[in-house]
N, C-alpha and C positions, 0 to 999 in steps of 0.2 A: 504494500500500500504506500509506503514512503517513497518508493521509486516512481509512482504515478503522481504524487503530490509535488515533488521537487520540480519536475519540468513545467507543470502547470503554474506553480508559484513563480518560477523564473520568467515564464511567458507573461504572467500577469504583471509582475514588476516592470518588465520591459515595456509593456503597453502603457502603464501608468507614467513612467519616466518620459516616454515618447510624447504622450499627450501633454505632460507638464511643460516640456521644452517647446512644443508647438504653441501652447498657450502663451508662453513668454516671448516668442518671436516677434509678434506685432509691437509689443512695448519696446523691445530692443531695436526694431526697425524704425519705430517712430523717433526714438532718441537719435539714431544715426541720421535720419533725414533732417531732423531739426539742426544738428551740427552742420550738415552740408548746406542747408538753407543759409545759415549764418556765414559759412565759408564763401558761398556765392555772393552774398551781400558785400562782404569785405573785399572780395576779388573785383567786384564791379567798382567799388569806391576807389580801389588802388590801381585800377586798369590792368589787372593781371590777366592778360588775354589767354595765357596757357591754362590757368585754372578754369577760366570761363569755358574755354573750348572743351576741356576734359569733362566738365559737369553737364554740358548740354548734349542731347541726342542730335544726330545728324538732321532729323526732321523737326527739330525744335521750332516752335512758333510762339511769339509773344504779341499780345494785344495791349497797347498802351492807352493812356488816359483819353486821347483824342479819337480812339477807335482804329487807328492805323495798326497794321500787323507787320511783323518783321520775322524773317527767317533767322537761323543761327548766324549766318554770315552778316546779315543786316544788323543784328543785335551786337555782334562783336565789333563791327565797323563803328557803330554808334558809341560803344563803350570805349573805343580807342580814340575817339575824336579829341584832338588836342585843344579845341576851343571850349570844351566843357571840363570844368573842374568840380568834382563832387567833394563837398566839405563834410557833410553829414549824410550817412546812409544807415538808418536804424530800423529794426523790426520791432514790433510789439504785438501783444495779444495773439501769439502764434498758437495755432491748434493743428496738430498732425493726426490724420486718420489713415490707418493702413488697412487695406482690405484683408479678408480672412485668408486668402491665398498667400499674402505677404509679398506681393509683387507690384502693387500700385499704392502710392501714398498721395494724399491730397492735403496740401497745406493752405490754411487761410490765416489772415492776420492783417495787421496794419503796417504801413511803411511810411517813413518820413525821410525826405531828402532835401538838402539845401546845397547850393553851390553857385557857380557862376557859369554862364553860357555867353560866349562872345563878350566877356567883361561885365555882363549884367547879372545881378543876383536873381535867383529863382528859389522857389520852395514848393514842394509837393507834400500833400497829406493824402495818402491813398489807402485803399483796401486791396489786398492781393489774393489770388488763388493760383497756386502752383501745383502741377501734376508731375510727380516723380514716378519713374518706372525702374524696376530692378533689372539690370542688364548683367547677367552672370552673377558675380558676387558684389557688384557695386550698384549704386543708385545714380540715375541721371535725370535731368529735367526734360520732360517732353513738351510741356506747354506752360505758359504763364499769362495771367490776365491782371491788369491793374485798372482800377476805376476810382473816380473821385466820389467820396460819400456825399450824399445829399445832406445839406445842413438844415 
């Protein structure tokens, strides 16, 4: 009888530990995506094109406040524009949701940016929605949308 119980007990423990790890994955993935979201914001502010390029999927698309959309190349070109100097780029009220399969994350939150464009000061207060996808063992941004909240 002991010979029958031992394999069943081992299988039961294996299932419990597997389910526990699977349940923890979305929380770990959410923390990872949150860190990458912050890394993306810092790379944008610092004009770190290599990091931006690595974080964005090849078919990345962003919709900005005025409704225009840009591809990965267009966004990177804008980010490298020497006539624009970002002084403050900060995130707030971030919420990260990871789907049950653990391969898609949606980030919502606030964004505040100040800087100078062609020597003139500007300031944005936006809401954002970013969609991240797991590519292999890493996360990359598929799409981003910025809008101005109604006051």
